[in-house]
C-alpha positions in Angstrom: -17.4 4.7 2.4 -16.1 1.7 4.5 -13.6 -1.0 2.7 -16.6 -3.6 3.3 -19.1 -2.0 1.2 -16.6 -1.3 -1.8 -15.8 -3.5 -4.7 -12.3 -4.3 -5.3 -11.9 -2.3 -8.3 -13.4 0.9 -6.1 -10.9 0.2 -3.3 -8.2 -0.3 -5.9 -8.6 2.8 -7.5 -9.2 4.9 -4.3 -5.6 3.5 -3.1 -4.2 4.5 -6.7 -5.8 8.1 -6.1 -4.1 8.3 -2.6 -0.8 7.2 -3.9 -1.0 10.1 -6.4 -1.6 12.5 -3.8 1.0 11.5 -1.4 3.6 11.4 -4.1 2.5 14.9 -5.7 3.2 16.3 -2.1 1.7 19.5 -1.0 -0.1 18.0 1.6 0.1 18.7 5.7 1.7 16.1 7.8 -1.7 15.3 9.5 -3.2 14.8 5.9 -0.2 12.6 4.8 -0.5 10.6 8.0 -4.7 10.2 7.5 -3.8 9.1 3.7 -1.2 6.8 4.7 -3.6 5.1 7.3 -6.3 4.8 4.8 -3.9 3.5 2.2 -2.9 0.7 4.3 -6.2 -0.2 5.4 -7.3 -0.3 1.4 -4.2 -2.3 0.7 -5.2 -5.1 3.4 -8.6 -4.9 2.0 -7.6 -5.5 -1.6 -4.8 -8.0 -0.5 -7.6 -10.1 1.3 -9.9 -9.9 -1.4 -7.0 -11.5 -3.8 -6.0 -14.1 -1.2 -9.9 -15.2 -0.9 -10.0 -15.6 -4.9 -6.6 -17.2 -5.3 -8.0 -20.0 -3.0 -11.0 -20.7 -5.2 -8.6 -20.4 -8.4 -8.8 -23.8 -10.1 -6.6 -25.1 -12.8 -8.1 -27.1 -15.8 -5.9 -29.7 -16.7 -6.2 -32.5 -19.6 -5.8 -35.7 -17.9 -5.9 -38.4 -20.6 -8.2 -36.8 -22.7 -10.7 -35.8 -19.7 -10.8 -32.4 -18.1 -10.3 -32.3 -14.5 -10.2 -29.3 -11.8 -7.3 -28.9 -9.7 -7.0 -26.7 -6.4 -4.6 -23.8 -7.2 -2.3 -24.8 -4.0 -2.1 -28.2 -5.3 1.3 -29.4 -5.9 1.8 -29.7 -10.0 4.1 -31.4 -12.3 5.2 -29.3 -15.6 3.7 -32.3 -17.9 0.3 -31.9 -16.2 -0.4 -28.8 -18.1 -2.1 -28.6 -21.4 
């Protein structure tokens, strides 16, 4: 299955499986190299998904009794939080 066909959860689970296989040892060098390459591809895919989601995250803040949405990256003051 290609990364773009996987959900984040499927990619993350596959990455954990590969890491366990690498930690347990008993693999041939060529297998280790192939699994390492796959793990790095999965890591980049998961990181990109998280980066995309982070860009969409909004914080709901209470502003004079009204709620407003603020982009995650917006510079916030500590007293802005509810």
